[in-house]
C-alpha positions, 0 to 999 in steps of 0.5 A: 846385875852381875856380868860374866867372870873374865879370864885373862890368859897372859903369855910372853909375846911375839913379834907381829911379823918375822921381819927385822923392824918388827922384831926390833920393836918387840925386843926393845919392849921386852928387854927394856923391862927392868925385871928382864934385864935387872941392871941399873937403867943406864947400863940396861939402855947401853946394853940394849941400844949399843949391843943388842938392838944393832945386831940381834933383830936381824938374826932373830928375824931369820930364826922367826922366819924358819918357824912362821906359818904362812897363814897363821903367823907366830906359833906362840900366838896361834897356839895361845889363841886356840887354847883361849878358844878351847877354854872359852868353849869349856867354861861356857857363857858365864865366862869371857876369855881373853888372850893377852901378851906381856909384850907385843900384841894383843896387849894386856891393856887391850885385853882389860878393855875388852873385858870391861866392854863385855861387862866384866868386873871380876877377872881371873888372871892366869899367867901361862908360865908354869914355874915362877920367874920375876922376869915372866910371871912377876912382870906379867902380874905387875903389868896387869895390876899397874894397868888395872890400877890406872882405871877409875873403875878398877876390876876385881882380880884373882891371880892364879899362882904358878902351876908347876905342881898342878896335877892337870898341867903335869898329867897333860904334859906326861900324856903327850910325853909318853906318846912321843917318847914311846913312838920315837923309841927314845934312849933318853929324855932331856927336860930342857927349861928356859934359863935365867941368870943365877942372880935371879935365883939369889934375889928370890931367896929371902934370907940369901942362905939357900939358893945355889948354896949346895948341889942339893938346894933344888931337891925339894921345895921348902919355904926358903926356895918356894919362889925359886924358878930352878927348884920349881923346874926340877920339881916339874921334871921329877913329877913328869919322869914319875908319871911317864915311868922313866927309869932312874938315869934315863932322864935329866934336866938342863937350861937353855937360851942363856945370853951374855957373860954372866953365870946362868943356872946350870947345867946348860942345854947346849953342853948337856947335848954333847955330853949325852951324845958322847955317853952313847945315847943315840935317840934323844927326846927333849921336852920343854916344860917351861913352855905351854905353847910351842914357840921360837925357843922350842921349835927353832932352838931345840927342834932345829939347832939342838937336833943339828948339834946332837947329831953332829956330836954323834947322836942319831936323832933328836925329837922335840916333844910338842908342847901342850898347845891346845891339847884337850887335856890341857884345855880342861886343866886350864878351865879347872884352874880358872874355876878354882879361882872364881870368886863367889 
């Protein structure tokens, strides 16, 4: 007798609490991943244990405290939980929907066990990262396959690919964007994506002759840059600008959260904020379409710190446009993606 189809929603992860010890434990797991810090193991261990972990957890814990909900905890976690609950209601009894995090809790291992105990043999895996990056999508998919392969009874997996061009995803974000940009009376819109080291783009280029070789390399998606995070980010931004009917010159793209001294993909959000303010923009709306749930990188980094920086540089106000979270149209879009990947 066939059981229900499983849907494993995988997001990045969050500390269990906004305290230094919990943040340190989370960062150790996250930054020990060779897909995240892709340098030799000895160098990674030294960087992590001698530079990052002695200082960063305390600073990050303070940032988490500024966004932590007294009742529900981490925004990334409870928004993802709400999404899972909404999608489960939409899909009905023939599906079992489980949320997992690549790092921290609830873990992928626990999610696979929960699905197995529910009689699930067929699983649709949906990494909640719109644009492909080896350090997010790639790591999540690798971990699911690794854990599934350790089981005597291996589940049947169907992985949903990056959905940067999915109409449901784009329409959902555009709907939220239009409402907030209009209500805020924004002069300009900034699409701020999470940044990555430039070497990640170069490693995604199979022949090494396209990515970052020209200023126009991300103007369209081709076979050569089909796995390029930067190209997919620009595609998402162009599609959202079109759906939101933004004027030419009324929007731009940047990349946030860079870390360390190595070059990251440009332009950098913190530098763009000052440039926009100096151009005379007074009311700036910022959308973060690399994140489907609000989290530290949206609420604290953009909604708080970027706003403070923009105003200090001469701007009047900055508004973070909320992410998709568990909005009804996004719930429908996720359910539709799952159904398309359900095996008969």
